[in-house]
VEXROVEX-45112 format. One record per residue (C-alpha): x, y, z; residue in three letters. Coordinates in pm, whole numbers, plus 50000, padded with zeros to 5 digits. Layout:
XYZALA
...
END
This chain:
289892849403381UNK
290152889803165UNK
291792911303488UNK
291492949103404UNK
294602975903323UNK
294073009203510UNK
296253033003331UNK
298483062003553UNK
296863041503904UNK
299783050504073UNK
299253084804040UNK
295483075804140UNK
296373066804425UNK
298163084804588UNK
295803112304546UNK
293213090304655UNK
295043082204980UNK
295643119604994UNK
291803131504992UNK
290613103405226UNK
292743108705493UNK
291193152605489UNK
289773162305742UNK
289563198705705UNK
290573218206034UNK
288143241905964UNK
285113221805952UNK
282723229606213UNK
282753207406542UNK
280543232806812UNK
276643226906843UNK
276213266306913UNK
277983274606575UNK
275773249306367UNK
273443275206167UNK
269773279206150UNK
267863258005973UNK
264223254305790UNK
264103220205733UNK
261893204105365UNK
258533193805533UNK
258363155605343UNK
254683154105406UNK
254233184205193UNK
254233184804857UNK
256693210604590UNK
253043225404506UNK
252233225604869UNK
249663202104867UNK
249363181305204UNK
249963145305193UNK
247823114105318UNK
248413079205364UNK
246753077305018UNK
248623103504837UNK
252093088904979UNK
253083067204646UNK
253083101304471UNK
254953123504668UNK
257193094704754UNK
257823092504335UNK
258653134004387UNK
261413129004672UNK
262613106404472UNK
262953123104137UNK
264603154904324UNK
267423134004504UNK
267973122704159UNK
268093151604039UNK
270223173804242UNK
271933149904414UNK
273023105804392UNK
272353114304009UNK
269873096103801UNK
269963055603751UNK
268733042103475UNK
266013029703328UNK
267003004203160UNK
266762966303269UNK
270512949203297UNK
270922920503486UNK
274242910303572UNK
274102876303346UNK
274392844703433UNK
276192828103680UNK
278842810703767UNK
278602794404095UNK
280742771704368UNK
279472754504644UNK
281082741304952UNK
279872724905250UNK
281402726205574UNK
282872760505611UNK
284252775005887UNK
284652746106010UNK
281902727505929UNK
279422761906008UNK
278572773105710UNK
278412764205351UNK
280542788205122UNK
279192801504800UNK
281132817604540UNK
279252829304293UNK
281272846703985UNK
279462870603682UNK
281782882503401UNK
280362909403158UNK
281842902402772UNK
282872927802579UNK
283082955502869UNK
285542961803175UNK
283372961903453UNK
284132935603621UNK
284262902103706UNK
282052903203972UNK
282032881004272UNK
278752871904481UNK
279992853404852UNK
277152842905096UNK
277742824605365UNK
274912804205540UNK
274412781905783UNK
274902744505745UNK
271582737905995UNK
269402754605788UNK
266862735905689UNK
264782760405483UNK
265332794805315UNK
267582819905534UNK
267092854305568UNK
269882877005469UNK
272072905605574UNK
273642916905263UNK
276662949605200UNK
279372954605026UNK
283112952805161UNK
286272973705064UNK
288722947205082UNK
287862926704864UNK
286392892105003UNK
288762874605021UNK
289822899105380UNK
286802896505506UNK
287622860705699UNK
290742837205682UNK
288862815105467UNK
291362799905269UNK
288602791504972UNK
287562823204918UNK
288642830004584UNK
291152857804588UNK
290002887004443UNK
291872896504087UNK
290472933204080UNK
292262965404136UNK
292642981604514UNK
292963022904545UNK
295953013704799UNK
299142997004951UNK
297812984405268UNK
296722951905416UNK
298102922705221UNK
297732949004897UNK
301402952104683UNK
301172971804376UNK
297132974204434UNK
296392935604365UNK
295822911304677UNK
297882887804776UNK
297232857704999UNK
298552883105319UNK
295262902305210UNK
292902867605326UNK
291262883905719UNK
292332917205641UNK
289022928505753UNK
287872902605938UNK
287192924206273UNK
284122939406061UNK
282362909105974UNK
281932886106274UNK
280652857506020UNK
280172828906332UNK
277942855106546UNK
275592863206193UNK
275172823106113UNK
274332812906451UNK
271752839606480UNK
270302819406176UNK
271192850505931UNK
272962843905542UNK
275772871605461UNK
276062881205135UNK
279082903204987UNK
280892917004707UNK
283592938904662UNK
282322973704591UNK
285212984304351UNK
284002954704114UNK
280852978304077UNK
283523008304033UNK
286363014904143UNK
286733042304392UNK
289193071204204UNK
288173098403996UNK
288093094603624UNK
286913058703723UNK
283993056403579UNK
285563039303226UNK
286083008803456UNK
282263008603637UNK
279323000403554UNK
278133027603409UNK
279583026103143UNK
276892993103084UNK
274563021902993UNK
276523051302800UNK
274863063602438UNK
277323055402121UNK
280533084602178UNK
279733094102537UNK
282523091702711UNK
281273104803093UNK
277783103303293UNK
276193134803203UNK
275343162503488UNK
272453145903657UNK
273253110703567UNK
274743087103859UNK
278253088704013UNK
279713066404233UNK
277043062104489UNK
274483052804218UNK
276513025604102UNK
277483007104430UNK
273223009104496UNK
272493001704184UNK
275172968204221UNK
273152958804520UNK
269882957004351UNK
271382928804123UNK
273142909704395UNK
269592907504536UNK
268612900604190UNK
270562872704210UNK
269112866904555UNK
265422858104449UNK
266692832004195UNK
268642813304538UNK
265422783204654UNK
267812785005033UNK
267842818205048UNK
264432843205179UNK
263902871904912UNK
261702886205092UNK
263942892805399UNK
266912906805305UNK
268652933705560UNK
270912956005308UNK
273732976205554UNK
276552995605432UNK
279063017105634UNK
280363049105595UNK
280113055205187UNK
278713024905152UNK
276123027305383UNK
274823057705182UNK
274873036004886UNK
272513010705111UNK
270213040305161UNK
269953049904869UNK
269623013804727UNK
267143014404955UNK
264853040204826UNK
264893028904525UNK
264472994604559UNK
262132987404763UNK
262682950604775UNK
265272952105053UNK
262892944405354UNK
264902962305673UNK
268082990205588UNK
270803003005818UNK
273583024805843UNK
275633029005991UNK
278263059906018UNK
277393067405691UNK
277113109705751UNK
276853138205484UNK
275113125505158UNK
273803093305366UNK
271863097305783UNK
273023134005825UNK
271643165005809UNK
273233187505540UNK
272323219905663UNK
273703216506011UNK
276633225205866UNK
278833200506079UNK
281763181406042UNK
281913167705661UNK
280273198005422UNK
278853188105104UNK
281843212904999UNK
284343189305197UNK
282533155005013UNK
282093170104709UNK
285683185504685UNK
287013152204778UNK
285323126104658UNK
283463143304284UNK
282683117704168UNK
280613100204417UNK
277773120604310UNK
275523136404046UNK
277553168703912UNK
273803182504008UNK
274783179604374UNK
278583204704333UNK
276363237204294UNK
274973237504691UNK
278673235104767UNK
278603265105060UNK
274703266405000UNK
273503240305210UNK
270273257505287UNK
269233258704921UNK
268493226004957UNK
265113218104824UNK
265883177705049UNK
267573172505312UNK
268563132605484UNK
265783128605689UNK
263313128905326UNK
265733096905247UNK
265013083005528UNK
261783089905541UNK
261893068205194UNK
262373040905373UNK
258933038105569UNK
257143019805647UNK
260142994905656UNK
262622985905942UNK
265703017005956UNK
268693009306187UNK
271093041906222UNK
274363042006385UNK
276653066906465UNK
280193064606667UNK
280973089406962UNK
284203092106816UNK
283323104106467UNK
281913139406523UNK
282713140406140UNK
279873120906038UNK
277823142706298UNK
276143113706534UNK
273723147906654UNK
273033151906255UNK
272113112406196UNK
270333105306522UNK
268223145106414UNK
267593127906091UNK
265903099006237UNK
263843118906404UNK
262403145906111UNK
261713110505916UNK
259413100706196UNK
255723115806025UNK
256393098005760UNK
256073064306001UNK
253453076106127UNK
251583085005856UNK
251523047205753UNK
250483035506040UNK
253633028606227UNK
256153040706527UNK
259453052306392UNK
261663063506655UNK
259483074106911UNK
261733095507112UNK
263013133707059UNK
265843124407301UNK
269073116507197UNK
270113089207423UNK
273103086707575UNK
276043063907473UNK
275803025707405UNK
271823028307487UNK
269743021807158UNK
266433035807145UNK
262933029706904UNK
260893007406730UNK
260583004806339UNK
263643029606342UNK
266513028706578UNK
269343047006661UNK
272683041606856UNK
275773059506946UNK
277933039807010UNK
281323043507240UNK
284533042906986UNK
285783056906618UNK
284583049606281UNK
284213015106235UNK
281632988206270UNK
282742963806555UNK
280872937006695UNK
278372956206912UNK
277202970706626UNK
276202935206488UNK
274752928706813UNK
272272956106786UNK
271582947006425UNK
271312911006470UNK
269032916006763UNK
267112942506552UNK
266602918006290UNK
265242891406496UNK
262802916906674UNK
261012931306328UNK
260852894206154UNK
260992869506420UNK
258562885006655UNK
END
């Protein structure tokens, strides 16, 4: 099996590590310093017409186009799949609790991949089961110490959690398991599908040459154009391609797939679900700037901060709003509105002010009119709840105790939310 070769990645890794650690001291964490701002109305078209339930689909397309043009970059419309995978099944995984399936896609003639999808489904299931789908940061082998999971051969940005010279070692097995309570998920009757996000885009400046973007390059093209997709667009595309596979697996219920993402992958999950309405439930875990948080509040991480630190995440056109958030023709409440009327969960952490918990909550608040227009009750409140007290209906929100992470508390809420939307 081919292993990707990355030149100069030692230097790239040092740059990445330093960027990820940055949280500018000048960031605003004072509500009294949030500037006055005006949010665009998701129910008013660019031409000034009021949107009705009958015209929402047209307005939805208009909003998608603006987000693609001004922020995430345009995802190619050319149909392309990951091809025919190799499948490896193992019954009796996790002490008999699960069936483990590993699906490997090899994209011949490219520097992309292999792309490995790991799926656990309840061994006791007698029919198709609903699925939680989420990309991971550390490789499939890191979500659990199960020795049967293939050890990733991909390149990793930093040497920690058992990664040596940017390659996984046996010591990295289960290194990220605290974020993936498999027994809890399976015992509730859900399957989990995951893949390493770096298999779709390696998440570093200049990494597009090894990302899925190259699959769509024109002859002679060396990188995405100014309004073409960045890394977040690549990860979102990858989530939809995994969903394509899920739709072919008779043991999984492709009509009940919840897409979940944490941090930058929360941004990708929201953008994936905005574009792909097959995702039946959407979860943003502390996705912050460029995800669920309102940009115009200029609180915590700003547009300039995120573009300076991670210039490869968004389109080149997004950079013109560095320090000019007021000029944005859209804001993130409209991204959340693109999920409507599907169930949506937005989660924050009290200790993660960089991601602006209040801005994430207000984004859910201002998406409510679209849910109402479409005949369902969204968040249903304008008052931010106390810590560890979830609120909402078709749109749900919580801010929990703790820092930037995914904790069992979060999963408990997400599983209960899926139960409430799908089982009752």
